[in-house]
C-alpha positions, 0 to 999 in steps of 0.5 A: 392917792400918793403919800410921802413916808419914810422907811428906815430914815429914807424917803418913799412914795406910797401909792394907794387906790384909795383910803382903805387900800391894804396893798399900797405900792411903795418905792424909794428914790432909786426905784423912782429914778428908774421909773422916770428913766423907763417911763416911755416903755412902761407907757407902752406896756400899758397901752399894749396890755390894756 
């Protein structure tokens, strides 16, 4: 589940496991760009660590 929100007037994404997730993962545009730039390495990490 992904929601769009704002933090200090800037857009963020909030990723939740479900509606009642008490500890969602949130990030803004700068971190989103970093994630996209490194998505292949992130995928590799998940594959190797699973």
